[in-house]
C-alpha positions, 0 to 999 in steps of 0.5 A: 119447211125450208125455203129456197131463193132463186135469182132469175136474170130477166129481160121483161120484153123477151123472157116470158117463155123462159120464166114460164119454163123455169116456174114450171120446172120448180119442185116446190111451191112458189111463195113469192116473186119479188122484182128488182127495179133498176134505176139506171137512166135519167128517166128511170131515176125520175120515175118516168120509166122502170126496168126490172133486171132480175127477179127473186123467186121464193120457193117452199120445199119439203 
């Protein structure tokens, strides 16, 4: 068993179709999707809002 980790830049409000296309194009099995939550504004630092700027997608390959 081997694993690949893909770094996927995303704008959560606009990239749903692009993410769906990317996931469907993978040859292996998706094991996990890990969002990276960025804290860049004062509201995000205090936990009022959150922004996901990229996803780590772990794929199990043969």
